[in-house]
Every structure is written in C-alpha cells, then in structure tokens.
Backbone as CSV, one residue per row, in Angstrom:
resi,resn,N_x,N_y,N_z,CA_x,CA_y,CA_z,C_x,C_y,C_z
1,MET,-11.711,22.789,26.107,-11.186,22.038,27.253,-10.583,20.713,26.778
2,ILE,-9.402,20.391,27.271,-8.750,19.121,26.937,-9.475,17.986,27.654
3,LYS,-9.826,16.945,26.910,-10.519,15.795,27.475,-9.511,14.719,27.894
4,ASN,-9.902,13.933,28.886,-9.055,12.862,29.403,-9.459,11.523,28.791
5,ILE,-8.465,10.782,28.309,-8.746,9.450,27.782,-7.956,8.411,28.559
6,ALA,-8.529,7.226,28.640,-7.841,6.064,29.204,-7.694,5.037,28.096
7,ILE,-6.494,4.487,27.970,-6.236,3.462,26.969,-6.106,2.122,27.678
8,PHE,-6.853,1.137,27.193,-6.796,-0.225,27.734,-6.023,-1.076,26.726
9,ALA,-4.941,-1.712,27.159,-4.123,-2.519,26.255,-3.519,-3.691,27.018
10,SER,-3.213,-4.761,26.260,-2.682,-5.979,26.876,-1.353,-6.431,26.276
11,GLY,-0.899,-5.770,25.193,0.239,-6.318,24.465,1.317,-5.311,24.139
12,LYS,1.688,-5.263,22.852,2.816,-4.441,22.419,2.554,-2.950,22.573
13,GLY,1.320,-2.541,22.351,0.997,-1.126,22.518,1.319,-0.265,21.323
14,THR,1.214,-0.823,20.110,1.505,-0.005,18.926,0.453,1.085,18.732
15,ASN,-0.805,0.769,18.981,-1.833,1.815,18.895,-1.685,2.823,20.032
16,PHE,-1.262,2.355,21.195,-0.961,3.269,22.295,0.092,4.278,21.853
17,SER,1.168,3.788,21.244,2.243,4.670,20.786,1.752,5.644,19.722
18,ALA,0.875,5.169,18.837,0.342,6.045,17.794,-0.490,7.167,18.394
19,ILE,-1.243,6.859,19.432,-2.066,7.881,20.089,-1.177,8.872,20.832
20,VAL,-0.145,8.370,21.522,0.819,9.248,22.196,1.464,10.197,21.183
21,ALA,1.866,9.650,20.035,2.506,10.472,18.997,1.549,11.526,18.464
22,ALA,0.286,11.157,18.287,-0.705,12.121,17.780,-0.918,13.261,18.768
23,VAL,-0.923,12.951,20.059,-1.039,13.995,21.079,0.194,14.897,21.040
24,SER,1.372,14.291,20.952,2.623,15.044,20.929,2.681,15.990,19.729
25,ARG,2.152,15.543,18.585,2.184,16.345,17.356,0.978,17.282,17.254
26,LYS,0.147,17.282,18.297,-1.050,18.140,18.367,-2.080,17.822,17.291
27,LEU,-2.037,16.587,16.797,-3.084,16.111,15.902,-4.301,15.651,16.701
28,LEU,-4.081,15.397,17.975,-5.141,14.954,18.886,-5.059,15.811,20.135
29,GLN,-6.120,16.571,20.382,-6.158,17.416,21.581,-6.802,16.631,22.721
30,ALA,-5.970,15.919,23.436,-6.448,15.093,24.548,-5.307,14.871,25.516
31,ARG,-5.661,14.474,26.711,-4.670,14.064,27.709,-4.806,12.572,27.916
32,ILE,-3.720,11.846,27.729,-3.744,10.407,28.016,-3.552,10.261,29.517
33,ALA,-4.664,10.082,30.199,-4.665,10.125,31.654,-4.258,8.801,32.284
34,LEU,-4.437,7.705,31.539,-4.320,6.404,32.178,-4.090,5.311,31.146
35,LEU,-3.209,4.371,31.477,-3.134,3.092,30.776,-3.649,2.026,31.731
36,VAL,-4.607,1.235,31.275,-5.080,0.073,32.033,-4.560,-1.164,31.315
37,CYS,-3.799,-1.985,32.029,-3.182,-3.160,31.431,-3.414,-4.371,32.334
38,ASP,-3.879,-5.466,31.728,-4.147,-6.684,32.498,-3.015,-7.705,32.387
39,ASN,-1.933,-7.339,31.720,-0.803,-8.244,31.513,0.465,-7.587,32.065
40,PRO,0.972,-8.047,33.203,2.123,-7.375,33.825,3.400,-7.440,33.002
41,GLN,3.458,-8.317,32.001,4.641,-8.445,31.152,4.493,-7.692,29.816
42,ALA,3.423,-7.000,29.624,3.149,-6.374,28.330,4.141,-5.253,28.033
43,PRO,4.691,-5.226,26.811,5.602,-4.146,26.424,4.974,-2.749,26.508
44,VAL,3.653,-2.664,26.413,3.001,-1.359,26.481,3.283,-0.655,27.808
45,ILE,3.568,-1.401,28.860,3.836,-0.788,30.170,5.086,0.088,30.099
46,LYS,6.137,-0.405,29.450,7.362,0.395,29.306,7.085,1.651,28.478
47,LYS,6.248,1.509,27.458,5.918,2.658,26.621,5.163,3.720,27.425
48,ALA,4.262,3.260,28.303,3.524,4.206,29.139,4.454,4.891,30.134
49,ASN,5.381,4.139,30.694,6.357,4.739,31.619,7.163,5.828,30.920
50,ARG,7.626,5.542,29.692,8.408,6.536,28.952,7.575,7.778,28.641
51,ALA,6.278,7.578,28.421,5.397,8.699,28.086,4.888,9.437,29.321
52,GLY,5.209,8.927,30.494,4.749,9.567,31.723,3.271,9.388,31.995
53,VAL,2.716,8.279,31.519,1.289,8.008,31.690,1.087,7.115,32.914
54,ARG,0.151,7.468,33.740,-0.182,6.641,34.903,-0.661,5.262,34.446
55,ILE,-0.243,4.233,35.180,-0.571,2.859,34.805,-1.349,2.186,35.928
56,ILE,-2.431,1.515,35.549,-3.101,0.596,36.464,-2.843,-0.813,35.948
57,ARG,-2.107,-1.592,36.720,-1.874,-2.993,36.379,-2.954,-3.813,37.074
58,ALA,-3.986,-4.138,36.343,-5.124,-4.880,36.907,-5.088,-6.298,36.347
59,VAL,-4.586,-7.211,37.138,-4.442,-8.606,36.714,-5.605,-9.398,37.304
60,ARG,-6.389,-10.029,36.440,-7.637,-10.657,36.882,-7.426,-11.659,38.019
61,LYS,-6.362,-12.443,37.976,-6.163,-13.491,38.984,-5.873,-12.917,40.372
62,ASP,-5.555,-11.636,40.435,-5.290,-11.001,41.721,-6.560,-10.589,42.451
63,PHE,-7.706,-10.790,41.817,-8.984,-10.370,42.396,-9.909,-11.563,42.532
64,ALA,-10.685,-11.574,43.595,-11.577,-12.711,43.856,-12.666,-12.838,42.802
65,THR,-13.162,-11.714,42.329,-14.244,-11.735,41.341,-13.954,-10.736,40.217
66,LYS,-14.653,-10.924,39.119,-14.537,-9.961,38.010,-15.038,-8.591,38.439
67,LYS,-16.044,-8.569,39.297,-16.573,-7.293,39.795,-15.493,-6.531,40.565
68,ASP,-14.726,-7.241,41.385,-13.637,-6.599,42.131,-12.554,-6.096,41.183
69,PHE,-12.244,-6.901,40.182,-11.253,-6.533,39.164,-11.659,-5.232,38.464
70,GLU,-12.913,-5.164,38.046,-13.376,-3.975,37.350,-13.535,-2.788,38.299
71,ALA,-13.825,-3.055,39.571,-13.945,-1.964,40.541,-12.615,-1.233,40.702
72,GLU,-11.512,-1.969,40.643,-10.188,-1.356,40.729,-9.957,-0.423,39.529
73,ILE,-10.373,-0.860,38.366,-10.243,-0.032,37.164,-11.132,1.205,37.270
74,ILE,-12.360,1.011,37.712,-13.309,2.124,37.833,-12.778,3.194,38.788
75,ARG,-12.133,2.770,39.868,-11.552,3.743,40.803,-10.556,4.658,40.079
76,GLY,-9.703,4.061,39.267,-8.728,4.855,38.527,-9.376,5.777,37.521
77,LEU,-10.410,5.295,36.834,-11.112,6.121,35.857,-11.753,7.333,36.534
78,LYS,-12.312,7.121,37.712,-12.926,8.231,38.454,-11.873,9.229,38.918
79,GLU,-10.748,8.711,39.421,-9.692,9.596,39.919,-9.130,10.488,38.817
80,GLU,-9.075,9.965,37.604,-8.519,10.740,36.487,-9.603,11.455,35.678
81,ASP,-10.859,11.342,36.109,-11.966,12.024,35.438,-11.963,11.735,33.936
82,VAL,-11.950,10.445,33.614,-11.811,10.014,32.228,-13.094,10.249,31.447
83,ASP,-12.948,10.847,30.270,-14.084,11.137,29.398,-14.338,10.020,28.393
84,LEU,-13.269,9.342,27.944,-13.398,8.342,26.892,-12.437,7.196,27.157
85,ILE,-12.946,5.968,27.027,-12.137,4.758,27.170,-11.829,4.234,25.772
86,VAL,-10.546,4.015,25.510,-10.070,3.598,24.202,-9.461,2.201,24.324
87,LEU,-10.126,1.203,23.769,-9.593,-0.156,23.789,-8.610,-0.311,22.637
88,ALA,-7.395,-0.734,22.959,-6.329,-0.830,21.954,-5.584,-2.149,22.163
89,GLY,-6.241,-3.234,21.756,-5.635,-4.542,21.969,-5.805,-5.027,23.395
90,PHE,-6.937,-4.703,24.004,-7.243,-5.181,25.362,-7.920,-6.531,25.240
91,MET,-7.265,-7.568,25.774,-7.689,-8.933,25.492,-8.604,-9.511,26.565
92,ARG,-9.303,-8.648,27.251,-10.248,-9.117,28.272,-11.618,-8.530,27.981
93,ILE,-12.642,-9.360,28.080,-14.003,-8.918,27.806,-14.552,-8.157,29.012
94,LEU,-15.027,-6.966,28.775,-15.622,-6.160,29.838,-17.038,-6.645,30.124
95,SER,-17.417,-6.591,31.383,-18.736,-7.075,31.774,-19.827,-6.147,31.250
96,PRO,-21.047,-6.678,31.068,-22.164,-5.812,30.675,-22.375,-4.648,31.641
97,ASP,-22.172,-4.879,32.943,-22.330,-3.796,33.922,-21.330,-2.671,33.661
98,PHE,-20.091,-3.045,33.374,-19.067,-2.045,33.093,-19.418,-1.265,31.831
99,VAL,-19.822,-1.989,30.794,-20.162,-1.336,29.524,-21.341,-0.385,29.711
100,ARG,-22.331,-0.805,30.472,-23.488,0.069,30.699,-23.096,1.307,31.510
101,ARG,-22.193,1.139,32.474,-21.741,2.279,33.282,-21.111,3.362,32.390
102,TYR,-20.379,2.921,31.369,-19.689,3.860,30.473,-20.296,3.825,29.070
103,LYS,-21.599,3.718,29.018,-22.303,3.631,27.741,-21.945,4.804,26.832
104,ASN,-21.600,4.470,25.585,-21.241,5.448,24.559,-19.958,6.206,24.888
105,ARG,-19.169,5.647,25.825,-17.884,6.263,26.187,-16.742,5.254,26.070
106,ILE,-17.011,4.111,25.424,-15.972,3.112,25.180,-15.923,2.843,23.684
107,ILE,-14.720,2.929,23.118,-14.566,2.618,21.695,-13.499,1.535,21.522
108,ASN,-13.575,0.859,20.393,-12.649,-0.236,20.095,-12.225,-0.150,18.629
109,ILE,-11.057,-0.692,18.345,-10.585,-0.804,16.971,-10.446,-2.278,16.633
110,HIS,-10.890,-2.643,15.416,-10.877,-4.043,15.017,-10.341,-4.156,13.590
111,PRO,-9.445,-5.127,13.330,-8.790,-5.218,12.023,-9.582,-5.992,10.972
112,SER,-10.804,-5.578,10.742,-11.615,-6.113,9.644,-12.739,-5.123,9.381
113,LEU,-13.491,-5.387,8.326,-14.692,-4.604,8.064,-15.863,-5.306,8.748
114,LEU,-16.066,-4.975,10.019,-17.158,-5.605,10.750,-18.485,-5.366,10.024
115,PRO,-19.387,-6.358,10.054,-19.400,-7.536,10.931,-18.591,-8.739,10.435
116,ALA,-17.825,-8.593,9.369,-17.016,-9.720,8.886,-15.806,-9.947,9.796
117,PHE,-15.475,-11.196,9.999,-14.252,-11.607,10.686,-14.112,-10.994,12.078
118,LYS,-15.079,-11.326,12.911,-14.982,-10.950,14.320,-13.940,-11.826,15.012
119,GLY,-13.537,-11.428,16.215,-12.645,-12.266,17.012,-11.188,-11.855,16.921
120,ALA,-10.348,-12.658,17.574,-8.949,-12.298,17.799,-8.037,-12.543,16.601
121,HIS,-8.513,-13.249,15.572,-7.628,-13.623,14.455,-8.179,-13.108,13.125
122,ALA,-8.692,-11.892,13.139,-9.414,-11.359,11.990,-8.536,-11.235,10.747
123,ILE,-7.307,-10.768,10.910,-6.447,-10.570,9.738,-6.113,-11.914,9.101
124,LYS,-5.733,-12.862,9.918,-5.388,-14.192,9.414,-6.586,-14.854,8.750
125,GLU,-7.759,-14.725,9.336,-8.952,-15.347,8.770,-9.321,-14.713,7.425
126,ALA,-9.232,-13.410,7.340,-9.539,-12.736,6.076,-8.549,-13.154,4.988
127,PHE,-7.281,-13.245,5.360,-6.247,-13.609,4.385,-6.469,-15.036,3.874
128,HIS,-6.703,-15.972,4.770,-6.839,-17.368,4.364,-8.188,-17.657,3.706
129,TYR,-9.182,-16.836,4.014,-10.487,-17.018,3.370,-10.439,-16.616,1.906
130,GLY,-9.519,-15.714,1.588,-9.343,-15.331,0.189,-10.140,-14.124,-0.260
131,VAL,-10.627,-13.320,0.685,-11.357,-12.118,0.286,-10.400,-11.116,-0.342
132,LYS,-10.922,-10.247,-1.188,-10.107,-9.239,-1.860,-10.087,-7.914,-1.110
133,LEU,-10.944,-7.810,-0.108,-11.063,-6.551,0.616,-11.288,-6.837,2.097
134,THR,-10.482,-6.226,2.923,-10.717,-6.235,4.364,-10.555,-4.789,4.840
135,GLY,-10.155,-4.564,6.065,-10.017,-3.176,6.480,-9.939,-3.021,7.973
136,VAL,-10.308,-1.828,8.434,-10.262,-1.473,9.851,-11.596,-0.843,10.226
137,THR,-12.109,-1.235,11.382,-13.358,-0.680,11.911,-13.111,-0.092,13.289
138,ILE,-13.619,1.099,13.519,-13.650,1.694,14.853,-15.112,1.812,15.244
139,HIS,-15.446,1.323,16.426,-16.860,1.258,16.822,-17.029,1.492,18.312
140,PHE,-18.228,1.923,18.671,-18.596,1.966,20.081,-18.750,0.534,20.589
141,VAL,-18.450,0.347,21.857,-18.539,-0.978,22.475,-19.895,-1.139,23.148
142,ASP,-20.539,-2.270,22.877,-21.748,-2.630,23.618,-21.522,-3.985,24.284
143,GLU,-22.607,-4.631,24.698,-22.470,-5.861,25.484,-22.027,-7.065,24.653
144,LYS,-22.051,-6.952,23.339,-21.643,-8.050,22.476,-20.205,-7.859,22.012
145,ILE,-19.565,-8.956,21.591,-18.166,-8.914,21.174,-18.054,-8.390,19.737
146,ASP,-17.135,-7.424,19.544,-16.907,-6.834,18.213,-18.225,-6.397,17.582
147,HIS,-18.956,-5.622,18.346,-20.298,-5.195,17.972,-20.460,-3.764,18.449
148,GLY,-21.513,-3.139,18.039,-21.779,-1.772,18.462,-21.731,-0.827,17.281
149,PRO,-22.314,0.348,17.409,-22.388,1.309,16.301,-21.008,1.638,15.732
150,ILE,-20.921,1.626,14.416,-19.648,1.862,13.741,-19.380,3.357,13.624
151,ILE,-18.187,3.746,14.026,-17.765,5.151,13.966,-17.108,5.439,12.622
152,LEU,-16.090,4.658,12.289,-15.385,4.791,11.016,-15.008,3.400,10.502
153,GLN,-15.034,3.243,9.196,-14.542,2.028,8.541,-13.737,2.434,7.318
154,THR,-12.566,1.821,7.165,-11.740,2.094,5.996,-11.280,0.765,5.407
155,PRO,-11.483,0.581,4.102,-11.108,-0.693,3.474,-9.610,-0.795,3.191
156,VAL,-9.137,-2.029,3.123,-7.772,-2.346,2.718,-7.859,-3.463,1.681
157,ALA,-7.295,-3.218,0.494,-7.316,-4.236,-0.553,-6.266,-5.306,-0.275
158,ILE,-6.616,-6.551,-0.587,-5.680,-7.664,-0.481,-5.299,-8.061,-1.902
159,SER,-4.043,-7.868,-2.251,-3.591,-8.178,-3.609,-3.026,-9.598,-3.666
160,SER,-2.834,-10.074,-4.882,-2.275,-11.416,-5.079,-0.829,-11.500,-4.584
161,LYS,-0.177,-10.357,-4.433,1.221,-10.331,-3.974,1.336,-10.271,-2.453
162,ASP,0.225,-10.031,-1.794,0.271,-9.899,-0.330,0.588,-11.226,0.337
163,THR,1.387,-11.146,1.387,1.552,-12.246,2.337,0.760,-11.879,3.585
164,LEU,0.626,-12.815,4.495,-0.042,-12.492,5.754,0.690,-11.352,6.455
165,GLU,2.006,-11.382,6.415,2.804,-10.356,7.096,2.613,-8.985,6.447
166,SER,2.569,-8.942,5.105,2.399,-7.647,4.444,0.996,-7.096,4.679
167,LEU,0.012,-7.985,4.748,-1.350,-7.540,5.053,-1.431,-7.002,6.469
168,GLU,-0.800,-7.690,7.401,-0.771,-7.192,8.781,-0.145,-5.808,8.842
169,ASP,0.932,-5.601,8.095,1.596,-4.295,8.086,0.659,-3.213,7.552
170,LYS,-0.077,-3.529,6.475,-0.995,-2.546,5.897,-2.116,-2.197,6.880
171,ILE,-2.662,-3.222,7.521,-3.746,-3.003,8.491,-3.252,-2.147,9.655
172,HIS,-2.100,-2.499,10.201,-1.605,-1.783,11.385,-1.221,-0.345,11.049
173,THR,-0.659,-0.130,9.880,-0.337,1.241,9.461,-1.598,2.092,9.388
174,LEU,-2.657,1.528,8.834,-3.928,2.250,8.773,-4.478,2.507,10.171
175,GLU,-4.431,1.503,11.037,-4.919,1.672,12.407,-4.268,2.868,13.085
176,HIS,-2.961,2.997,12.890,-2.199,4.004,13.633,-2.535,5.431,13.213
177,SER,-3.074,5.613,12.024,-3.536,6.947,11.627,-5.030,7.130,11.879
178,LEU,-5.799,6.064,11.693,-7.256,6.175,11.794,-7.732,6.330,13.231
179,TYR,-7.111,5.628,14.167,-7.606,5.657,15.546,-7.473,7.050,16.172
180,PRO,-6.302,7.684,16.121,-6.236,9.048,16.677,-7.212,10.005,16.003
181,HIS,-7.407,9.834,14.700,-8.355,10.699,13.966,-9.774,10.512,14.495
182,ALA,-10.174,9.266,14.707,-11.515,8.989,15.226,-11.691,9.550,16.634
183,ILE,-10.676,9.402,17.463,-10.745,9.927,18.829,-10.925,11.446,18.802
184,GLN,-10.166,12.107,17.943,-10.269,13.563,17.822,-11.668,13.986,17.387
185,LEU,-12.229,13.289,16.412,-13.578,13.614,15.944,-14.599,13.472,17.072
186,LEU,-14.480,12.421,17.850,-15.420,12.194,18.955,-15.271,13.251,20.041
187,LEU,-14.037,13.521,20.449,-13.819,14.463,21.543,-14.199,15.888,21.160
188,LYS,-14.110,16.195,19.877,-14.468,17.533,19.408,-15.944,17.647,19.035
189,GLY,-16.705,16.562,19.236,-18.130,16.605,18.952,-18.474,16.558,17.483
190,LYS,-17.520,16.105,16.648,-17.770,16.037,15.204,-18.585,14.800,14.820
191,LEU,-18.661,13.837,15.729,-19.468,12.639,15.522,-20.354,12.438,16.736
192,LYS,-21.605,12.099,16.507,-22.563,11.886,17.596,-23.280,10.565,17.372
193,LEU,-23.601,9.883,18.472,-24.357,8.645,18.398,-25.832,8.977,18.517
194,SER,-26.596,8.572,17.500,-28.046,8.790,17.474,-28.717,7.426,17.273
195,GLY,-29.260,6.893,18.364,-29.794,5.534,18.297,-28.654,4.547,18.071
196,ARG,-28.710,3.829,16.941,-27.646,2.885,16.594,-26.743,3.439,15.516
197,LYS,-26.912,4.720,15.151,-26.173,5.302,14.044,-25.240,6.411,14.566
198,VAL,-24.047,6.477,13.963,-23.115,7.563,14.258,-23.240,8.590,13.140
199,LYS,-23.517,9.839,13.529,-23.758,10.887,12.540,-22.941,12.121,12.847
200,THR,-22.772,12.940,11.832,-22.195,14.253,12.049,-23.296,15.173,12.563
201,PRO,-23.011,15.986,13.587,-24.066,16.834,14.164,-24.485,17.959,13.240
C-alpha cells in the first residue's frame, strides 16, 4: 500500500523537490499528500503547485493562538490520512502537544552530525569552528530542538580547499539523496524505533 506523507517547509524547497523527484523516479513509493508552509512568499509553494500537491498555507499571525494554528494543520493531516510528517526546512517549532500527537511519525533533516552544531546555522558554525568532519543527520522529532532518535547519519569531510559555499553544496547534495532514502526505509518497515534506538527489524 502506498503511504501518504506531508512535507513541512518554509523556504526554497530543495528537499521538497528532491522528494518529488524520488517519487517520480519510483525510488520512493509514497504519495506526497500535502505541503504545509508557514511562509506565504516561500518558493516551495510554486514547486508544490507545479507538482500538483495540495498546499496548506498556515501563517502563525493569522491565528489567535499556536493551538489554533496547529489545529488547522492537523485538520489537513487528517483529511489526507497522512502516515508520516517530513520536516524539510520548516522554520517553526512544533508544540509538545503536536509532537506527542504524532509521536514517532515526524522526522527531520539537519545539516550536521548531531548532537554537534544544533540550530539554524549549523553549516556555517561547523565551517568557522574548523572541524574536519560534519555531515547530515535524519532523526525522529521529539519535544526538544534538533533532538530525538537518529535514523541515519552520513559524514561530510571539510577540506582545506572548501569555502562555506562549497561545503553548503556538498551538504545539500547529500541531503537530496539521503532524505528520500530514509523515508523509503521507514515507510517500508526497514527501520523501527525501539526505545531510543532505531534498528533494523
């Protein structure tokens, strides 16, 4: 059975496009049922329109409370019978209530080897700190920021010839192949969460 995924994004949508491409090439057996976007000017909206994906434009300032904001999103998730929520550059923190409602059904991608370099500027911080190795982490989302059981981690070497821009390119290229692969493994039951550990069944 094809599973339904919802992608949450706030910006350019490069990971969104990578997931769409993976579905199109049958590398990922899933239906992209929904894009949830909190930024009405985000380029990802045009990409979703071109892909024929339903869009929920949920702008926080349009709602009296965060609970109301998330209730609008939850309505869409229920209507599309979403199996997995995929955070792809979603720049809004989900409430603990929301995370608990979808426990073990929300994943995120982060451009570092967590727990190193949490936060919104991970690539820049790793580059300026001078580490020789960074990478990409895909993890389940819990109530803490950039936290939760790790699904996949892949390292990226930082060479003396790298610039910040070249490192960003290497990280993003890896993200675009790793994220669809991780989603496929999860939806096909190839990875299971056992306590705080992700294991092969």
